[in-house]
N, C-alpha and C positions, 0 to 999 in steps of 0.2 A: 555403576548402578545397573542391576538387572532385575526386572520384575516379570514374573510369569502369571498369566491369568487365563481363565477359561470363560468364554462367553459365546452367545449366539449373535450373529450379525443380522439385523433385520433387513427386510426387503427394500426399504426406502434407501435411495442413494444418498451418501454423505460425501462431503468434500472438505478436506482440511490439510494442514501441514503442522508438523511439530519438530522440535529441535533434537529429538532422540531417534535413533534407528529402531526399526521394528521388523521382527520376523513373524509372519503369519502362517500357521500350519492348520490343516483341517484334521480333526478327529473323526468327523462325519459330515457329510454334505459338502456343499461348495459355496464359493463366493466369487464375484467378479471384481477385479481391481484394475485401475489405471494409474500408473505412477509416472509422473513427468511425461505424460502423453503415450506411454507404453502400456498396452492392455494385456491382460492375461487372466487366467483362472486359478483359484486356489481350490484344490481338491485333495483326495487321498494320495494322488500320484504327483502333485505339484504344490510347491510352496511359493511364497512371495517375500522378497527382501525389499524393504522400503527404506532408502537412505534418509538420514535426518535432514529436515528442511525440504524434502521433496513434496511437491503438491501431489495429492493422490485422492482419487475417488473410489468408493467401494460400496458394495451392496451384497447382502446375503441372498442366496437363491433357495427358497423353500426352507425346510428344516435343516439346520446346520449347527455344528459345535466346533468352535475354533480355539486353538491354543495360541496365544499371542505373547511374544517376548518383547518387552520394551527395554532398550539398551541405551544408557547415557554414558558417554565417554569420560565424564568426570570421575576422578579417583579410580580410574581403571589402570591396572599394571601395564607396563610398556609392551610386554609380549601379547597381552590381550588386545591392546590398541592396534597392533599390526594385524591381528586376526580380523578385527572389526573393519579396518581400512580396506582389506581385501574383499571381505564379504559385501560391504556396502558401498563400494566405489561407484556402482551403477545399479539401477533397478534390475532385479532378476526374478525369474520364475523357474527355479531349478526343479528338475525331475527328482522324485524320491523313489529309491529302490525298496525292495521288500524288507531288507534288514533295517533300514531307517524307519520304515513304517511300524515295525515291531517295537523299536525303541520309542517311537512316538506314542504308541498305544500304552506302553508301560508308564511313560512320563505323565500322560493324561490321566491314567488311573490313580497314580500317586498324588497328583495335584487335586483330583476330585476328592480324595480322602483326606489329605493333609495340607491342603492349599493355604491354610492360615500360617504355616510354618515358613518364614522367609528364607531360612537356611536351605531347606529342602527345595524351594522354588528356584533359588539361585543355582544350586548344584545341578538340578535337572535341566535348567535352561542352559547352563554351561556345557553340559554333555551334548545336548542337541546342537548347539552352535558349533562345537568342536567337530562333531560327527559330520555335519554338513560342510564345514570348511575343508575337512580331509577329502570328502568326495569331490569337491570342486577344485581344490588346489594342490593336493598331495602329489608329489612326483611319481611317475611310474616306477615299478620295481625294475624294469628293464629299459635301457635307453633306446633300443631298437623299436621301430614302429610295429604295431600289431598288424599281422597279415590279414586284415579284414577290410574289404571295400564296403564301408558302411553305406555309402550313397547307392551303390548297386543293390545291396540287400534291401534297402528301403524301397527302391523302385520295384523290385521283385515282389515285395510284400504288398505294395499298393496295387500292382497289376493283378494280383491273385487273391485279393482280400475276400472275395465272395465265396471262396472254397476253403476246405481244410488245408492248412500248411503245417507239415511236420518239421520238427527240428532236424531230422535226417535230410529232408529236402533242402532246407536252408544251408545245412552243412555242405551238401553236395555243390551248391552254388559257390562256396568258398574253397572247394576241394580239400575239405578237412573231415576228420572223423567226427561223429556227433558229439562225443565227449570232449574232444579238444575244442571244437567250435563253441560248445556251450560255455566252457570256461573263458575263452577269449572274448566271446560276445558280452558276457556279464562284466568282465573286467573293462571292456571298452565303453559300454553304455550304462553300466550300473543296474541293468535289468536283465533277467533271464530271457531267453527267446520267447518263452510262453508269456511272460509279463509284457514284453514288447508287443507281441501280436495282439494281446488283449487290449492294450492301450491304443494301438492303431485302429482296432475295430471300434472301440468306444469313441475315439476321436472322430472317425468318419461318420458313425451313427449320429453323434451330436451335431455335426455340421449339416447332415441331411435333415435332421429334425428341425433345425433352426431355419434352414433355407429352402425347404421343399414341402410339398403337401403329399408326398408319397405315403401310402398306407404303411403302418408299422410292420406288417408282415413282410412287405417288400423291402423295407429298410433292413430288417433283420437278415433277409436273404443276401442283399448286396454287401452286407458287412461281415458275412461269414458265420452268423449265429444259426444254430440248428433250428430255432423256432423264435416266434415273437416272445414267448415266455422266457426263453434263455436270454434274450436281449434285455428284457425287463429286469430279470434277476441280477444280471451283471451290472446294469446301470444303477440299480438300487444299492447294491453292495459297494461299488467302487466310487460312485458319484453322489450317492445319497438322494437320488431323484429318479422317478419313473420316466420312461420315454414320453408319456402324455404330459407329465408335469414339466419336463424340459421344453417340450414344444409349446406349452401354454406360457411358460415364463420367458422363453426365448424370443 
């Protein structure tokens, strides 16, 4: 059984468990989840996989719109059972790349228009599940490890987050051409260097907004945004919330 639905999660915290698996995706805005004691955030860049019978707490943050897939293993073909077993063997908050986000936008638009059609809902849900499974578990096209020191690159980004960082600069850290680096980076992390940098800036800004009283203009500077308005625009677009709203709700 696969059921797809669109809904807004309210700000009040809820706690429950159910015997079916659940994939929670954000079409806009965000929500906080804790699954079997593991906390995480659902937003445009991150999903949540809730295994069946797992105790979980959740609450929407501000205005949000979620696409939720409910998955019951009964009457499920063997091949699909193996897929579900891998996806839901543990709670996960997988990162979502730009291509998956485009697929999610399409699925959300079709469900908003024809959501009463169960065949369409099952087909779209199946595509999203398979696309996510491939991103998490598909074997690499080459057996040799990618020549990227991801931990070193992450440290470099964090150490230089307050200023502009170009792809060419990151490529030089890996001793690669910008075009070769771009392809290897996306293959390794599922995000382009630009998307990764934006995510790192937004993650750092979110932490500062929740844990400090720094002025917004100072937070924008420390996270590498050109201005307070640039920070506000990016947070509204990718997290569905303004910095002031995040600080208030956080």
